TIFI-381696 format. One line per 3 residues: number of its first residue (from 0); their letters; for each residue x, y, z of C-alpha. Coordinates in Angstrom, 1 decimal, padded with zeros to 4 digits, m for minus. Layout:
// residues N
NUM = A = X,Y,Z | ...
This chain:
// residues 249
0 = MED = m031.4,m004.1,000.7 | m031.5,m007.4,002.6 | m030.0,m007.6,006.1
3 = IEK = m027.0,m009.8,007.0 | m027.0,m011.6,010.3 | m025.1,m009.7,012.9
6 = KES = m021.9,m011.4,014.0 | m021.1,m012.3,017.6 | m019.1,m009.7,019.5
9 = KRF = m015.5,m010.4,020.3 | m015.4,m007.8,023.1 | m014.3,m009.0,026.6
12 = FPG = m015.9,m007.3,029.6 | m014.0,m007.2,032.9 | m015.7,m009.4,035.4
15 = DST = m016.8,m012.1,032.8 | m014.0,m014.3,033.9 | m011.6,m014.3,036.9
18 = NVV = m008.8,m016.2,035.1 | m007.6,m013.7,032.5 | m004.1,m013.4,031.0
21 = PLM = m002.9,m010.7,028.6 | m001.5,m011.6,025.2 | 001.5,m009.3,025.8
24 = RDV = 002.8,m008.2,029.2 | 003.3,m004.6,030.2 | 001.3,m003.3,027.3
27 = FTI = m002.2,m002.7,028.7 | m004.1,m003.1,031.9 | m006.9,m005.5,032.7
30 = PTS = m009.5,m004.0,035.1 | m011.0,m006.3,037.7 | m014.3,m004.4,037.7
33 = SRK = m016.7,m003.5,034.9 | m016.8,000.0,036.2 | m013.1,000.6,035.3
36 = RPK = m011.7,000.9,031.8 | m008.5,m000.7,030.4 | m005.5,001.5,029.9
39 = LIG = m002.5,001.4,027.6 | 000.9,001.4,029.3 | 003.4,003.9,027.8
42 = SFC = 006.3,006.1,028.7 | 006.9,009.9,029.0 | 010.2,011.7,028.7
45 = REC = 010.3,015.0,030.6 | 013.3,016.3,028.7 | 011.8,015.7,025.2
48 = EEH = 008.2,016.0,026.4 | 007.4,013.0,024.2 | 005.1,010.1,024.8
51 = FFP = 006.1,006.6,023.7 | 004.1,003.4,023.2 | 004.8,000.7,024.0
54 = KTG = 006.8,001.8,027.0 | 010.6,001.8,026.9 | 012.6,m001.2,028.0
57 = SKA = 013.9,m002.3,031.4 | 016.5,000.6,031.5 | 013.7,003.1,030.9
60 = TCY = 015.8,005.4,028.8 | 014.5,007.8,026.2 | 014.1,006.5,022.6
63 = YPS = 016.1,009.4,021.3 | 019.9,008.7,021.4 | 020.8,012.3,022.1
66 = CPR = 018.5,012.5,025.1 | 020.2,011.3,028.4 | 017.1,011.4,030.5
69 = STT = 015.2,008.4,031.7 | 011.4,008.0,031.1 | 008.5,007.4,033.5
72 = EVM = 005.7,005.0,033.1 | 002.3,006.6,032.3 | m001.2,005.4,031.5
75 = FGE = m002.9,006.5,028.3 | m006.6,007.2,028.2 | m009.1,005.0,026.3
78 = KGK = m010.3,007.8,024.0 | m009.0,008.6,020.6 | m009.8,009.5,017.0
81 = LLS = m009.5,007.4,013.8 | m006.9,008.7,011.3 | m007.2,005.9,008.7
84 = ANV = m008.6,002.4,008.3 | m007.9,m000.4,006.0 | m010.3,m003.3,005.4
87 = TRV = m008.7,m006.5,004.3 | m009.7,m010.1,004.0 | m008.3,m012.7,006.3
90 = SMD = m007.5,m015.0,003.4 | m008.3,m015.1,m000.3 | m010.9,m017.9,000.1
93 = STQ = m012.6,m016.3,003.1 | m015.3,m013.6,003.3 | m014.2,m012.7,006.9
96 = ERV = m012.7,m009.2,007.0 | m010.3,m007.4,009.4 | m009.9,m003.6,009.9
99 = SAV = m006.4,m002.3,010.6 | m006.4,001.3,011.9 | m004.1,004.2,012.8
102 = IML = m005.4,006.0,015.9 | m004.5,009.3,017.4 | m004.9,009.3,021.2
105 = DEG = m006.0,012.3,023.2 | m002.4,012.5,024.5 | m001.2,013.3,021.0
108 = IRI = 000.5,009.9,020.3 | m000.2,007.9,017.1 | m000.5,004.1,017.4
111 = NSH = m001.4,001.2,015.1 | m004.2,m001.2,016.2 | m007.3,m002.9,014.9
114 = LID = m011.0,m002.5,015.3 | m013.6,m005.0,016.5 | m017.4,m004.9,016.3
117 = WEG = m017.3,m002.6,013.3 | m019.7,m004.6,011.2 | m022.7,m002.5,010.1
120 = FRY = m020.7,000.7,010.6 | m018.5,000.6,007.5 | m019.6,004.1,006.6
123 = LLI = m018.0,005.4,009.8 | m014.5,004.2,008.8 | m013.4,007.7,008.0
126 = PDT = m011.0,010.1,009.7 | m012.0,011.9,012.9 | m014.4,009.1,013.9
129 = PVE = m014.1,008.7,017.7 | m012.9,005.4,019.1 | m012.5,003.8,022.5
132 = LVL = m010.1,001.2,023.9 | m011.7,m002.2,024.7 | m010.5,m005.7,025.4
135 = EKL = m010.8,m008.5,022.8 | m011.1,m012.2,023.8 | m008.9,m014.3,021.6
138 = NED = m009.0,m017.9,023.0 | m008.3,m020.0,026.0 | m004.9,m021.4,026.9
141 = ENG = m004.2,m024.9,028.1 | m005.0,m024.0,031.7 | m008.4,m022.6,030.8
144 = NSV = m007.5,m018.9,031.2 | m009.0,m016.4,028.9 | m006.4,m014.8,026.6
147 = VNY = m007.2,m011.1,025.8 | m005.6,m008.4,023.8 | m006.3,m004.7,023.4
150 = AYK = m008.3,m003.3,020.5 | m010.5,m000.4,019.6 | m014.2,000.1,019.0
153 = LVT = m016.0,002.8,017.1 | m018.1,005.2,019.2 | m021.3,005.1,017.2
156 = GNK = m023.6,007.0,019.6 | m027.2,007.0,018.3 | m026.1,006.0,014.8
159 = KPR = m027.8,002.8,013.5 | m025.9,000.0,011.8 | m026.3,m000.7,008.1
162 = YDI = m025.8,m004.4,007.2 | m025.6,m004.0,003.5 | m024.9,m006.9,001.2
165 = PEV = m021.2,m006.7,000.3 | m020.5,m006.2,m003.4 | m018.9,m009.0,m005.2
168 = PVK = m015.4,m007.8,m006.3 | m014.9,m007.6,m010.1 | m012.4,m010.3,m011.2
171 = RGR = m009.3,m008.7,m012.6 | m008.1,m010.0,m016.0 | m004.7,m011.4,m016.6
174 = GRP = m001.7,m009.2,m017.4 | m000.9,m005.7,m016.7 | m003.8,m003.2,m016.9
177 = RKH = m003.9,m000.7,m019.8 | m002.1,002.6,m019.2 | m004.8,004.4,m021.2
180 = PIV = m008.2,002.7,m020.8 | m010.3,002.2,m023.9 | m012.9,005.0,m024.2
183 = ELP = m016.1,004.4,m026.1 | m016.5,006.9,m028.9 | m019.9,008.6,m029.6
186 = EGA = m021.8,007.6,m032.7 | m020.3,009.0,m035.9 | m016.9,009.9,m034.4
189 = EAP = m013.8,008.6,m036.2 | m011.5,006.3,m034.3 | m008.0,007.8,m033.7
192 = VKR = m005.2,006.4,m035.8 | m003.3,003.8,m033.9 | 000.3,004.5,m033.5
195 = GRG = 002.7,001.8,m034.7 | 005.3,000.1,m032.6 | 008.8,001.5,m032.2
198 = RPR = 010.4,004.9,m032.4 | 008.8,007.3,m034.9 | 010.9,008.2,m038.0
201 = KHP = 013.2,011.2,m037.7 | 012.3,012.2,m041.3 | 008.7,011.1,m042.1
204 = IVE = 008.1,009.6,m045.5 | 006.7,012.2,m048.0 | 004.4,011.1,m050.7
207 = LPE = 005.8,012.0,m054.1 | 003.6,013.5,m056.8 | 002.8,011.4,m059.8
210 = GAE = 005.7,011.1,m062.3 | 008.4,012.3,m059.9 | 011.4,010.1,m059.5
213 = APV = 012.1,008.6,m056.1 | 015.4,009.9,m054.5 | 018.3,007.5,m054.4
216 = KRG = 018.5,005.8,m051.1 | 021.9,006.2,m049.4 | 023.6,003.0,m048.4
219 = RGR = 024.7,002.1,m044.9 | 028.1,003.2,m043.6 | 030.6,006.0,m044.3
222 = PRK = 030.9,007.0,m047.9 | 034.1,006.2,m049.8 | 036.9,008.7,m049.7
225 = HPV = 037.8,008.0,m053.4 | 034.7,007.0,m055.3 | 034.9,004.0,m057.6
228 = SEL = 035.2,005.2,m061.2 | 033.9,003.2,m064.1 | 036.7,001.8,m066.3
231 = PEG = 036.5,002.1,m070.0 | 035.9,m001.1,m072.1 | 039.1,m003.2,m072.5
234 = AET = 040.9,m001.6,m069.6 | 042.5,m003.9,m067.0 | 041.3,m003.7,m063.4
237 = PVK = 044.0,m002.4,m061.1 | 045.5,m004.7,m058.6 | 044.0,m004.2,m055.2
240 = RGR = 046.6,m003.5,m052.6 | 046.4,m005.8,m049.6 | 046.2,m004.8,m046.0
243 = GRP = 049.2,m003.9,m043.9 | 052.7,m002.7,m044.8 | 054.3,m004.1,m047.9
246 = RKK = 057.2,m006.6,m047.6 | 060.7,m005.1,m047.6 | 062.8,m006.4,m050.6
């Protein structure tokens, strides 16, 4: 397959700029030297023995209402493992893609983040792939400061990237997809009888043999309590009584 041109890395290395501001305060650290690594800022409750990210508020109380203890600020390491990854397009008209990920840190806490510099390693977007915390450069503010955010990067090791040509997605037709897709029948096989619309009959229609009389179809409604008897010729038709109670004389 043909190779696609490698995209420019969005990773920010400490020491590239002296004027750096975080996108969110008290969420992650920004090292001043390239020898140090960024850390996530969280909280730890000694009573519950639970880690929390991001850290608790200014009161530093535990997230659980039943726990009266306060929490202490802790730093999470930069190592973790990928639990799941979801590749989505930035917009319908764009070919640019973004990877949202659920990551399990070595401290045993699960966080939601996104990946950068994953192009060429799509085949590694599987559970248990190791990841590491990095800084991502977003833009520059009005004062010329570099705005950075935390992100994660796949630990590829000696694995080589594969810049495969992305497949063109099949355009979906209009309407709701079939519940039972059409299956191509082998040659000589008879097509199944298509079921008609509506509820099937409670008593299926039985084909009568030749010369047999068809049964009389019963009319709608409840049958009469006193069947109508045929009058002999010349007899007067009885007067039909009206509805309700007769008038009192």
